[in-house]
C-alpha positions, 0 to 999 in steps of 0.5 A: 498481545505483543503479536497482535499489537505489532500486526495491527500497527503494521496494518494501520501504517499501510492503511494510512498511506494512500499510495500503498493501499491503492495497490491491489497486492498490498490490499491482499496484505491488509486483508491477510492481517485482519484474521491474525490480529483479531485472533491474537488480540481477542485471545489475549482478552479471553486469557486475561479474563480467565486469569482474573477469575481463576477458571474459564470465564463463562459458557458464552465466552467459550462460544465466542472464542471458538468463533474468533478462533475459526475466523483467525485460522480459516480466514488466514487460510482462505486469503492465502488461497486467494493470493496463491490463485492470483500469483498462479494466474500471473505466472501462467500468463507470463509463461504463456506470454499473455497479458496479466490483468491485475485485479482492481481494489474492488475485486480484491475487496469482494473476494476477501470479504466473501472469504470472511463471510464464509468463515464467519458462517462456519464459526457460527456453527459452534454458537448454535447448540442443538443435539440434532446438529453434529457440531459442537464446541468445547474446552480443550485441555482446560486452555481454549474453546475450539470446535470439538467432537463428542461422539462418532457422528460429530467426529465424522462430521468434523473431519469429513465436512467441517475441516475441509471447508475450514482449512483443508481446501484452501491449504491443499490448493496452496500446496498444489499451486506451489507444486505446479509452479515448481513442476512447470517451472513457471517462476521467471529467473529474474524480475518483479514477478519472481520477487512478488511470487517469492514474497507471497510464497513465504507468507504461505509457507509461514501459514503452513509451518505454524498452523499445520503443527498447531492443528495437530497439537490442538485437535488430534493429540490432546486426547492422547498426550499431556496438557502441555502439548495443547499449550505448545500448539496454542503458543506456536499458533500465535507466533504465526501472527508475529512472523507473518507481520515481520515478513510483510514489513520486509517489503521496502515500501511498507517498511518505509511507511511503517517507520514513518507511521511510528515516527508520526512523519506522515502529517509533517511530510504532508504539511511540508509538501503543501507549504512548498506548493503554496510558496511555489504558487505564490512565487509564480504569481508574484513573478508574473505580476512583476513582469506585467507591471515592468512591461506596461511601465517601460513600454507604453503604459497600457496595452492599447498604447503599446499596440499603437507602437510599432513592433520595431520600437518595442523590440528596440526598447526591450533589447536595450533594457535586456542588455542593461540587465545582462551586462550590468556595469559593462553596459556603461561603456555604451553610454557615450555612444549616440542614441540608437548606436546599440543595435540588435547584434549586441545581444547575440553574444549573450542571448537569453533562453526562452525559459528566462524570457517573459512570456509577454516579451517573447511573444512580441519578439517571436512575431517581429518580422523586421528583426528575424535575428532577434532571440530573446 
């Protein structure tokens, strides 16, 4: 239960972050976690029902458990194989100096959903009980219902048909990819591609480390060993959900999103950004309105009236006001001078940059041909 809750919480933290879920390889991580937490949570429900009853709950529950167990194990195996294929393609293109095309989110979704449909189809074999169909599900060591073999025909079908389609092909493909990367030295010495390859390689290693021993303990050894071996296999398999989620959370952006999700910071941060944007827009509009009003009031009353005045007169008035704003009290020293004594050279010592000048004034100054030295 703890493993499943941790995995689904991490899943929701990525899913709630728009930027994270927009990245294709993060989408692969989302789909990789689905079989893990589905398997762990449903298994905890089954165990609770069995414990309350004192025995296995029902035959229907047995069919259901083998179905979601096949989905949990096989789904994780096939998603890992799809990721291994993408990493392999990326490293081969990089080694050959070809451009690697990152799959779109739509392609990622189609690939992973196709894998889920395939593995759910395999799990449905255990629900369909027929003497003519050599596939069966049964209770193993009184602990869990899984696909099983009851005679020679079902044994051959199980190991030669079901197991390869279930976990054999994807697991062997993942091992082949790892060997080919090592043999051809495709892993770059540094860079993001190396980090990404190692990151997903750890997830594949975790799957093999936990599920290969579990398959041996659950499917092969129960017929020859005590019950505790099957219990150990089941417990070991559930730890894979926890360890995989821990490794996924080691990615820095996912780690930050997970912490924000736990602290409920997503909505607060979004609200702060929206408030900041609203205040910024309000300040811009207010500033623009002040400049418009000031310009019209000081330099002509209306736009038509201003247009009838010469550019030199407008620029002279503007320059005088700007000097008053810049110099402050020091501008009083010019009050004893006769009108017009303040020429445009007074402003050269303290020119305004274009970013500090109102757009309306700047346009008047830049188009003035009589005073080429003026710089607002």
